[in-house]
N, C-alpha and C positions, 0 to 999 in steps of 0.2 A: 975218272968215272963220274958220271953226271947223280947228282944228289937232287931228289926230290920231296916235298913233304906230302903226305898222304892225312886228309882231316875224315875222321869218321865220328857220329852225334846220334846214331842210332842206337837206342835204348837198350835193344837187344843185344850186344855187341857186347854190355859187363860179362853177358858166358858165354865168350869166344876170344877172351884176351889172352890164352893160353894158344887158340888155335891159332889169332891172327901173329904171336910172336914166331911161330912155325911157319908160318906164312913168310914171312921179312924177318929172317936170322940175323941178318947183320942191321936193320934198322934201328936207328935208337928209339925207342916208345918212351911216351910221356901220355900221362892223363891228367885230363882235369878232371876232378873229382866237385863236380854240383853239386850242392845238398840244398835241402828244405825242408823245416819243419815238419815233423809226421802230421800234426794234426791240419795244415796245409796242403800236404800231398797225398795222404792219403784220402782227402776229401777231395782232391780232383781227380784221384784214380776212378775215386767213385763216379762223380760227375760223366767221366767220360763213361764209365759204363753203360751210364743211363742214357747217355745220348744218341742218336743216329750216326754214329762215326767210329771209329779207333777202334772197328774190326780186324783182328788178326788174322784166325783160322775159322774153318770149319773141323770139330771134333767130332772123334766116332763116338766118344762117351758122352750118354746124355747129360744134361746141364740140370739142374734142380736147387740151381742159386738164390737162395730166399732176397728178396729186394730186387733180383733182377730176372730171373726164370717168372714170366706172366704170359699170361696169355695174349695181353696186350701186345706185346713185343713176340712177334712167330719167330724171329732169328736166334730168343733167348736159350732154345732148347738144343742148339747146338755149334754157335757162333762164339767161340771166345774173343776178349776182348785185351788190346795191350800184351805185354811180355807174356810168357810162358816160366814161373820161376821153377825150380828142381822141386819135384814132386805134385807137380798142380794137379792131376790125377785126383790125390787126395782132398783136392777142395771143390772138388764139382756139386757137392752137396751141403757145401759150408753158406755160412749167410756172405752177402757182399762185401758187408764191412772187414771180413775177415780174409778174403780172397785180396782185397786191395791193399790192407795191411800187408799179407804178405809178399804181395809184389814188392812193396815198396823195401820189406826189410830185406826179402834175398837178393833185389839189385846191389843195394849198400853194402851187404855182407859180401858179394860175388868179388866187388871190386877192393874191399878192406883186403880179405881172404891172397886174391893175386899180388897185391902191395906187399903183405907178408911174407910169400913166398920166393919174392923176386926183387930182394932190396937193390937191385940197380935201376928200378924202374923209377923217374922221376915224377912224384904225383906232386899236384897242388889242389888244395882244398878250396872252396869259394861256397860263400851261402848267397843263396836267391836274394833273402831276403838283403843283402849288401847290396844287389844289382836293382832293387827296385826302391831301395831305399833311399834317404835324402841326398840331395847333390853330392855332398861330403862324402858318406857313405857308397856310393857311385864311384866317385873319384877313386878313393882308396881303392877300392877294389881293382879297378881298372889298372889303376899304379902296380899294384902287385900282379895283375896277370903279365903285363907288360914289360914287367921287370923279370919274371919267370920264362916269358918267351926270348927275352934279349930281343925286342922289337922296337918299335919308334908307338909310345901311348896315344900321340894326338890321331891317328884313324880310327881307332879304339874307343879314345876318351869323348868324342862329339857326338856319337850319336847315344853315346851312353847318360850321357850329361842331360841331352834335348830329348831322350825320349824317343822310343822304337814300336814302331807296331807290333804290338804279339802274332804273334804266327803259332796257328794250331790250338787257340785257346777260344773253348765256350764264352768265356765271359772276360773281362778285362782285368787283370792283375790289380791287387789291392793288397795290404795288410791285414789281418784279423778276417778277413772272406771267409774261412773255413767255419768260423763263429756260429754259422747259419746251421751250420749240421754236427752241431757239439750232441745232441742230443743221441743221434742216431750212432754218430762213433764211438761215445766215448768209452765201451766197452771195448774195444779194438785199440784206442789208442792208450788206455791204461795197461793193458797186457805187458808182463815181466820184460817181453822180445822187444817190444817196441820201446819200452822207456829205457834197457837199456844200450841198444841202440843209440836212439836220440841222444844219450848221454856222453857214446861214444866219438859220435859226430859231433858234438859241440853244445849242443841243445840244453836247457834245463829238463830237468823231469819234473819240472811243475807246470800243470798245460795252461799256464795263466800266462806264466813267460813266453807263450808261442806267439810270436808277432802274427 
């Protein structure tokens, strides 16, 4: 029987892992779990919401998201952005920073919960910070990925070391970029749910340690 590899990187599929396994019951399922520190990730979510991009779907529930739903954004009354976390309907009148924090938290929790229920699923966790870090950090991360995949490291290593053109990025990646949004994000970032998950993903609970 012919064997083929199918790769999906659509973020919303974190909520469909169980369905994907049922669709392909004979497939070997593996997950690359890419993480990013909450400050940078949630700040990126916020920038996406405030941009003219990243629309997901028009919703029937009127949105009144402080920091997003404003007269200058005529679409902001009924257009949801990025993914729909479980219970998103309860967020339609929440501050934007809380919406973004929930989107970040729920997506990672979905992966962790699925892996915990399915011990046979092979999961590799990589940190985004390593992939945009020093040449040594990028090389180490690519070596780990290539070893896990059982493939030649050279095709992966060359673009990682020399750098790649960002895709779907509003601004170029750089360390500590999220510090510029700290004041508006600090309450959401210091929530117990965010800090607990940060620790579970291998990040410090001290925000000053987040790159």
